[in-house]
C-alpha positions in Angstrom: -20.1 8.8 -15.4 -17.1 11.4 -14.1 -13.6 10.2 -12.7 -15.0 9.9 -9.2 -17.8 7.9 -10.1 -15.6 5.2 -11.8 -13.5 5.3 -9.0 -15.9 4.5 -6.5 -17.3 1.7 -9.2 -14.3 0.0 -9.1 -13.9 -0.4 -5.3 -18.1 -2.0 -5.3 -16.9 -4.6 -8.3 -14.2 -4.9 -5.9 -16.1 -5.6 -2.8 -19.1 -7.7 -4.8 -15.9 -10.0 -6.4 -14.6 -10.5 -3.0 -18.0 -10.9 -1.0 -18.9 -13.7 -3.4 -15.7 -15.5 -3.1 -14.7 -15.3 0.6 -18.9 -14.9 1.9 -17.8 -11.0 3.7 -18.3 -7.7 1.9 -14.8 -6.4 1.3 -12.5 -8.9 2.3 -10.2 -6.4 4.6 -6.7 -7.5 5.3 -6.3 -8.3 9.0 -4.1 -5.2 9.6 -3.3 -6.3 13.0 -2.4 -10.0 12.4 -0.2 -8.2 9.8 1.6 -5.2 11.5 4.9 -7.4 11.9 5.7 -7.4 8.6 5.3 -3.8 7.9 8.1 -3.0 10.2 11.3 -1.8 9.3 14.8 0.1 10.8 14.0 3.9 10.9 17.8 4.3 11.2 18.3 2.3 8.0 19.9 3.7 4.7 17.5 5.5 2.5 16.4 3.5 -0.6 15.9 5.7 -3.8 12.3 6.0 -3.5 12.5 7.0 0.1 15.3 9.6 -0.6 13.2 11.6 -3.3 10.4 11.6 -0.7 12.7 12.4 2.1 14.1 16.1 -0.3 10.8 17.4 0.4 10.5 17.2 4.0 12.2 20.3 6.6 13.8 20.2 9.7 10.5 22.3 11.1 8.0 20.5 9.8 5.4 18.9 10.9 4.4 15.2 9.0 1.0 13.9 9.2 1.2 10.1 7.8 -2.2 8.7 6.6 -2.6 4.8 7.3 1.2 4.8 8.2 1.1 1.8 9.6 4.2 0.4 11.6 5.8 3.6 10.3 8.4 2.1 7.5 8.2 5.5 6.1 7.0 8.2 8.4 9.5 6.7 11.4 12.5 7.4 9.0 11.4 11.0 8.2 11.1 11.5 11.6 14.7 11.8 11.6 14.4 14.7 9.4 11.6 16.9 11.0 9.7 18.2 14.2 6.8 15.6 14.1 5.3 13.2 12.7 1.8 11.8 13.5 0.7 8.4 12.5 -3.0 8.5 12.2 -4.0 4.7 11.1 -7.3 3.0 12.1 -4.9 0.0 13.2 -4.5 -0.3 16.8 -1.7 -3.7 15.8 0.0 -1.6 13.3 0.4 1.9 15.9 1.7 -0.6 18.4 4.3 -1.9 16.3 4.8 1.4 15.3 5.3 2.6 18.8 7.6 -0.4 19.1 9.7 1.1 16.1 9.9 4.4 17.3 11.1 3.2 21.3 14.0 0.8 19.9 15.1 3.8 18.0 15.4 6.2 20.3 12.4 8.3 18.3 11.2 10.5 20.4 8.9 13.2 17.7 6.6 10.5 16.6 2.9 9.8 18.1 0.0 7.8 16.9 -3.6 8.2 16.7 -5.7 5.6 16.1 -8.8 6.3 14.2 -10.0 6.2 10.2 -9.3 9.0 8.3 -12.0 10.3 7.7 -13.5 9.8 11.2 -10.0 11.6 13.3 -9.7 15.4 14.3 -8.1 17.1 11.9 -4.7 16.9 12.9 -2.3 19.8 10.9 0.8 18.9 9.3 2.9 20.7 7.1 3.2 17.6 5.1 0.7 15.0 4.3 1.7 11.7 3.2 -0.6 8.9 2.6 1.3 5.6 0.9 -0.3 2.6 -0.5 -4.1 3.9 0.8 -6.0 5.1 -2.1 -6.5 1.4 -3.3 -9.0 0.9 -0.7 -10.7 4.0 -0.5 -14.2 4.2 -2.3 -15.1 8.2 -1.6 -11.8 9.2 -3.1 -12.9 13.0 -2.7 -13.5 13.6 0.7 -10.2 11.9 1.4 -8.2 14.2 -0.7 -10.1 16.8 0.7 -9.3 16.2 3.7 -5.6 15.5 3.0 -6.1 19.1 1.5 -7.8 20.5 4.4 -4.5 18.9 6.8 -1.7 20.0 4.9 -0.5 23.5 5.3 2.0 23.2 2.7 2.3 19.9 0.6 0.6 16.4 0.0 2.4 13.6 -0.8 0.8 10.6 -2.5 2.3 7.3 -3.2 0.7 4.3 -4.9 2.3 1.6 -7.2 2.0 0.7 -10.8 0.2 -2.3 -10.3 -1.3 -1.9 -6.7 -0.2 -4.6 -4.4 -2.9 -6.2 -3.8 -3.5 -6.5 -7.5 -0.4 -7.8 -8.2 -1.4 -12.0 -7.8 -4.0 -11.1 -10.5 -2.4 -13.2 -13.2 -2.4 -15.8 -10.6 -6.3 -15.8 -9.5 -6.7 -16.0 -13.5 -5.3 -18.9 -13.2 -7.0 -20.7 -10.1 -10.6 -19.0 -11.1 -10.6 -19.1 -14.6 -12.0 -15.6 -14.8 -10.2 -12.0 -14.0 -9.8 -10.4 -10.6 -10.9 -6.7 -10.7 -8.0 -4.9 -10.2 -7.8 -1.9 -7.3 -7.8 1.5 -8.6 -4.5 3.4 -9.0 -2.6 6.2 -10.5 -4.7 5.6 -14.2 -8.0 6.1 -12.2 -6.7 8.5 -9.2 -4.9 11.2 -11.1 -8.2 11.6 -13.2 -10.1 12.2 -10.1 -7.4 14.5 -8.8 -7.7 16.5 -12.4 -11.1 17.4 -12.1 -11.0 18.4 -8.9 -8.7 20.8 -10.1 -5.4 19.8 -8.9 -2.7 18.9 -11.0 0.0 17.3 -9.4 3.5 16.3 -10.8 3.9 13.3 -11.5 7.3 10.7 -11.2 7.9 7.6 -11.4 10.5 6.8 -8.5 13.5 4.7 -9.5 13.3 1.7 -7.5 11.2 -0.9 -8.3 9.3 -3.6 -6.1 12.2 -6.3 -4.3 11.3 -9.4 -3.9 12.6 -11.2 -0.5 14.8 -13.9 -1.2 14.0 -14.8 2.7 10.4 -15.1 1.2 10.9 -17.7 -1.4 10.1 -21.3 -1.4 12.8 -24.0 -1.9 11.0 -26.7 -2.5 8.3 -27.7 -5.6 5.5 -28.0 -2.3 6.7 -25.1 -1.1 5.9 -22.9 -4.0 2.4 -25.0 -4.6 1.7 -24.0 -0.9 3.1 -20.3 -1.6 0.7 -20.0 -4.1 -2.5 -21.1 -2.8 -1.8 -19.1 0.6 -2.6 -16.2 -1.8 -6.3 -17.3 -2.4 -7.5 -19.2 0.8 -11.1 -19.6 -1.2 -10.0 -21.8 -3.2 -10.2 -25.7 -2.5 -6.5 -27.0 -1.8 -6.8 -30.1 -4.0 -8.6 -28.8 -6.5 -6.1 -25.1 -6.1 -3.0 -27.8 -5.6 -3.2 -29.6 -9.0 -4.0 -26.3 -11.0 -0.9 -25.1 -9.9 1.2 -28.3 -10.4 -0.2 -28.2 -14.5 0.9 -24.9 -14.7 4.1 -25.2 -12.7 6.6 -24.1 -15.5 4.8 -21.3 -15.9 4.3 -19.8 -12.8 7.3 -20.7 -11.3 10.9 -19.8 -12.3 14.2 -22.5 -10.5 17.1 -19.4 -10.0 19.2 -19.4 -6.7 18.2 -22.3 -4.7 14.3 -21.2 -4.5 11.6 -21.1 -6.6 10.1 -17.3 -7.8 6.8 -16.7 -9.1 6.4 -15.6 -12.0 3.9 -14.2 -12.2 4.9 -11.2 -10.2 4.8 -7.9 -12.6 7.8 -5.5 -12.2 5.9 -2.7 -10.7 7.1 0.7 -10.1 6.2 3.2 -7.4 4.4 6.8 -8.4 5.1 9.6 -6.6 2.2 11.9 -7.1 2.3 15.8 -5.2 1.5 19.3 -4.8 1.6 22.4 -2.9 -1.9 23.4 -1.5 -3.3 26.8 -2.7 -2.8 29.7 -0.1 
């Protein structure tokens, strides 16, 4: 089994587990419903990770953001380049993207509603894809299209523990067995190497930040916080399990309950220049 086959097998195992638990293959997230959660002020000061990404962007560049969602990354970069093209299949995400651009007075950003592999190939100097490869089964054609689209550079951002896998310890508590992990850098890099791509890989400085406003205030709220992660779990049974394991699952500080199971993940930048 080569690296691409192993990558596809991981996606298949994940889909099979989700189908068993939720009764529908893939159990894909409702990105339209979550679009508002992915908005951020395009004119905010750049965090240390995005500052490093921004250093690759030149004023004359066209940036293609693959699965760019509400523009949390690409709209700040639009202030530093000629144009941003956000290719995303979610109408809700693209509405949030357009609203954020309008509110920030950004006029050089546009959305294209399409799955990446079905999109009419836009061209850009830079192609950026952040937190998308975890869900891509046919990873080689996906990467080949990134390369074909980029005139100069491809930039991929992933987390050391993918966000959809960060609740895996809680999954084990509630279900009694391991959750299949989404593929991340450990699976992606061997695929790139087998394709003859030798990227630069950098662990970015800022770790995952937990929004205090989202953390529960009370014990009951904390139990519901845990159960919302896995709605397939029967609430009465799941609540009893979380209650029994409460001290192991939550830490009380700053007037809130903080989940102990969430990892201290780090963001990785994987990038290479396109061979001319």
